N, C-alpha and C positions, 0 to 999 in steps of 0.2 A: 464509562467502560469502553474498552476497545472493541471495534467491530472486526478487525483483521487479526486472525490467529495465524502466526507464521507456522507453516507446516515444515516438518523435517523433510529432508530430501526424499527418502523412500516414500513418505506419504504423499508428497506433491507429485512424485513420479507416477505413483499408482493412479492418482486422480487424473493425470494427463493421459495415461495409457488407456484408462477406461473411456475417457472422452474420445480418444483417437479411434477406438474400435466401433464407434457408433456413427451412423448417418441417420439422423432423425427427420430428414425431409427438409424441404426448402419452401419459402414463400416469397412472392414478389411484393407482398404488402397489399395485394388485392383482396382483402378479406371481405366477405359478403354478409356477415352477421349484422343485425341492426342493434346498435348500442343503446337505443332508446327503449327496447323491449326488456321485459323482466328476464334477468339472467343471473346465474351464480358463477362466480369465478373462484378458482383455486389458486391461492397465492402462497408460494413457498419461500422461506427465507432462512438464514443461518443464525440469527440471534437467539440466544438462550438465557442470558442473565435476566432476572426478573425486571430490572429497570429498563432494559433494552426491549424486552417483549411488551412491556406496558407502553413504551413510547411509540412503537410501531403500530400497536393496536389502536392507540388514540388517533394516529394519523389515518389509519384505515377507516375508523369511525367517522372522522371528519369527511372523508371522501363519500362514504355511503349516505351521510346526511345530505350531501349536495347531489348525490345520484341515487335517489331512493329505489330506483328500479334495478340497481346492481347490488347483489349480495356478494360478500367476499368471505370465503372460508380460508382462514389463515393457519398455516402450519409452520412452526419454527424449528430451529436446531437441525436444519437440513443441509447435508454436505453435498458437494458437487457429484460424488458418485451415486448418492441416493437420488439426486435430481435426474441424473443421466439415465439411471435404471428405469425410473418412472416414465421418462420421455420415450424410452424405447418400448416400454410396455403399452403406453397409451391408455385410452379408456377414460371414463368420466371422472376418475379420481386423480388423474395426472394433472400436474400444475399447468395453469394457463400463463401465469406470471411468475417469474423467478428472480430472486436476488442472490448474488454470490459474493463472497469475500475475495475470490481468486481472480484478480485482474489479469494474472498471467495466462489464464485460460481463454481470454477474449479471442485470440487468434484462432483457437480451436473451435470455440462456439460459433464464430462467423463462418469459417471454412467448412465445417461439418454440416452446417444448416440446422444446428440445434435450435438456434434463435432466429427469428425473422429480422430482415433488414428494416430498421425503423425509419429510414430516410423517406419512404413514401408516406408514412403516417405523419412525420414532422411536416412534410410539404402540404399534406391535406389539411393539417391543423394550422398552417401558416406560422409554424414555430421556427424561427431562425436560430439554429443551434449555436452558430458562431457568436450571436449576441446574448445568448442565455448562459452558456457554459464557458469557463476558462479553457483556453486552447489546450493546455496540457491534459485536462480531464477528457477532452474529446480524443486526444491521442491514444489514451489507454482503453477507450471504450469502443474503438472501431478497428477494422483491419482491411487494408486495401480498398478503402472507400465504403465498405459495408459497415454501417452503424448498427450493429446487431445488439448493442447494449447502450444504456445511458448512465451517467453518474448518479448515484444515490448517496449523498454525503461524500466527503473525502477525508484523507489523512495527510497531514503535513509533518515532515520529520525535521526536528531541530535539536538544539542542545539544552540539556538541563544541567544546572550547576548548583553546588552547595555554597550559598552566599556567605555563610558563617566561615567555612573553610577558606574561601577567597579572601575575606577580610583579615583573618588571622595570618594569612600568608602575604598580606600586603598587595594583593591583586585587586585592582580597582575596577576592571571591566572584563567581560568575556572576550576571549581571543577572536580575532577576525580572520587571521590567516592560519594555515596549517603549521607554519614555522612557529608562530606565537603559541598555538595550541600545544605543540610538543613541549615548549618551554614551561607552559603552565602545568601540563600534566605531570612533568617531572617534579616541579616545585611542590605540587600538592601531594605527591606520593610520600608516604611514611613507611619505610621498610621495617620489618621485624623478623630478624634472623633469616630463615629461608622463605618467609611469607611477607605479609604486609599488615600494618596496623590500619592503613588506608591507602587505596590506590587512586591516583589522579584520574585514570581512565582505563577501562578494559578495552584494549585495541584488537584483541584476537577475533578472528572471523567466527569462532564459535560463541562469542559473546552475544548478549541480547541486542539484537537489531544492528550489530556492526557487520553488516554484509558488504561485499564488494560493491553492490549496486547502490547502497546508501552512501558509501564513501564517494563513489564515482560521480554522483550527482553534483558534488562540489568542485569537480574538475571540469564540468561539462556545461551544457549538454555534450555528451560524448557520442561518437558515431559507432554504435555497436555493429552496424552492418553498412556495407558500401552500396552504391547505386545498383549493383547487380544482385544484391541480396546475400553477399558473402560476408562471413565474419570479418570484422575490421579491427579486432582487439589487438592484433600484433602490429597494426599500422598507425592507429591513432595514438600519439605519444602520451595522451592523458592516462591510458591504462598502465603503462610502465611507470609513470610518475606516481600514480596512486599506490601501486604495489610496492614501489621503492620506499615511499614515505611510510606506509603502514608497517613494513618489516623493520625499518629503522626505529620507529616508535616502539615496536615490540622489544627490540634489543635494548633501547634506552630505559625502558621501564622494568627490566629484569630478565628478559629472555622468555622464549615461548614456554618452556617447561615450567618455570616458576609461575608465570601468569596462569597457565592451565591448572596448576595445583590450587591456586587461589580461586580461580573461577569455579572449581568443583565444590567450593564451600558456599556458593551462592544459593539463595532460595529460589523458588519458582518465579518465572518472569511475571506471572499474572497474580502473584500473591503479595501479601504485606511484607514477606521476607525478601522481596526484590533488593539487590545490593545497594541501589541508590537510596531507597527508602531507609535503609539501615545505616547509611553513612559509610559503607564499605568501599564505595567509589565516590569521588567528588564530582565527576562529570559523567553524563550519560547521553548517548545518542538515542532518541526515541521519538515517538509520535505524540500528538497533542493529548491523547488519552492519559498519558502518564501523569499529567498535572493533577487531575482529580484523584487518581489512584494513590499518588504519593501523599496527598493531604488526607485522604480517607485512611491511609495506613498509619497516620500519626507521625510523619517524619519530624524529627526533633531539631530542625534547622530551617532557616529561611530559604525557600526555593527560588532560583532564578531561571529564566528562560531566555534563549537567544537563538538566532539562526546558527547553523553549523558554520565553521570556518570555510574559507574558499582557498583555492590555489593562490600562491603568493602573487602571481601575475594577473589575478582576476579580482583584485580587491574592490574594484568598482561594482562588481556583481554581488558583493556581500548582501545577504538578505534572502537569497534564493535557497531552495531545498528540494528534497525528493517528495513527490506527490503520488499518492495511490488512493484507493478507496473501494467502496462497494459498488457493484454494477447491477443493473436491472434490465431485464429483457422479457420478450414474449416468446413462449414456446411455439415452434413451428407446427407442432402437432395440435395446437389449440384450434377449436372450431369457433372460438369467441374472440377473435383477435381485435376487432373494433372496440368491443367492450373492455378487453384487456388493455388496449392502448389508453383508454380513458383513465384507468388506474395508474398506468405507468406515467402518463403525462402529468397527472396531478402530483404524484409523489416526487417526480424528478424536476418539474418546472414551476410548480406553484410556490411562490415565495413564502407564503404563510406556512405551508406544509413543510418545506425544506427547513425553515428557521425553527419551527416547533420541534422537528425531529432532531436537529442539531443540538438544540437546547436540552432535549431529553436525554441524549446519550453522550454529550460532551465531545462531539466531533465537529469537524469543520464543514460549513455549508458548501454545496457543490454548484451553486449558481452565482453569477455575478451580482444579481440583485440581493440575494440572501447574504452574501458576504458583507454588504454595506447596509443591511437592514438595521434600523434603530431598535428592533425587537430582539436582536441577537444578544444573548446573555454572555458577556465577556468577563470572566473571572480574572483576577490579577494574574498576569503572566500568559493569559490565553491569546492576547492580541498578537503576540509573536507569531503564532501559527496562522492567524488570519492574514497577517502581512506576508508570510511565506507563500500562502496559497495565492495571493494576489501578485506576487513578484513575477515579472515577465520572463525571467531566466530560470524559474523553477521548472523542473523537468521530471521525466519518468522513464521507465524502460519500455522499449517498443514491443508491440505484440508480434508473435510469430506463430505459424501454423502448428508447431510442436509445443505450444504452450510456453511454459517457463523452463524447458529443458536446457536451453542455452545458458540460462542464469545458474542452474545447478552445476553445469559443466565448469563455468567460470569460478563458481564458489569452491568446487572441489579442487581446482588448481590453487586457489587462494589458501586452502587448508594446507596443501603440500608445500607451497612456497614459503609461508610464514614459519613453517616447521623446519625448513631447510632441506626438504627431500624432493624438490621439483627441479633441481638443476638451475642453470642460469636463466635469467628472466626472459630474455628475448626468445630463446629457443622454446621455453615453456609456454609462452603466449602463442607462438606460432603453432605448436602442437595442439594447444587447446582450440585455436581457431579452426584447425583442420577437423577436429572432432565435432565441433559445432556444425560445420558445413556438412559433414557426413550424416549427422543426426537429422538435419533439416532436409537433406536430399531424400531421406526415407519417407517423408510425409508430403513432399511436394509433388 
């Protein structure tokens, strides 16, 4: 099951605005509590599915067996706004350790002081983070050198495809470049009057996981910001190339309106009625969790997995992808930070713990050792996502002090551009860049 639930723009904006209003204190990492004394920690996380809850509880139980003096009260299904409210309120019931699905909030967590900088704890424990975690995961768990969170499993985005449909169309391998991808998507599309019997791929930005950021990873790493911290989307040519390609694909597959009508027939993203499960689309951009979900849903075709295509002039980088994941940190309000660090260190750096948790919820491990562990359970098709996670050119979106607002602004432009209501591309990107800079200036 997936750990990351993609929030709609208003929900994500609300979470960010709540975090922006809070300053929950700061810590230099000089915690004074004795982690060897009897203590009870409050650990809050966002998982809610029975299998997920079971897997994380098993990991906590392994920790408490190794640290019998530390008791851990675990509370699941906690959102960022609930966590933030509890941190502001403080008290003995507030969380000491927190995990969140919202990597976009790292910049806010770090700059607001909601979570402590873990660098002093890492140094004290002689943990070399550069040797433990893939570089991209460290990118999305820190801001301006403040390592206020650490990775707790990760997600790698790739391409799912219907092998039966490929075979019937005479397509022998998944496309490696976006030009090849466009040709394959058109070949796999079967129109039916003003709709489709089957769509090769749903390219629209309202589609499941087809966000500008996920597309852009295959043209990059792209420079979202310049050295002065200003939006770079109007200057880095990769942005214009991606939007041009996406809109061209929309037009070639039937146009925005026709595609939107078909998209409105899709079942829920997290249900058995997902369009890829049902064969309504032949290819799907998605994270590693989709493999288990599609098989559990009883998909009636052979499922293939592959990296997403890359820009035509970056074919040597084929194999990369967009990475994200769950983050874990210590509340600055906690009076038990040394004990809390023991739990965070165990769950994020212990190879056995990371592998067991990854096996339990079908996600990608978040340490270099766990990615290569012989104990990692790799179902058919899952190796693709392990390889994407290991690829040196895999990338992510940078943290910013306004959370993910700049991504929402870019995505809103994408909605208007693919629809044909945003004007010409260069001017639209320049206007969007100005809006991003205005929003950032309000929180800096």
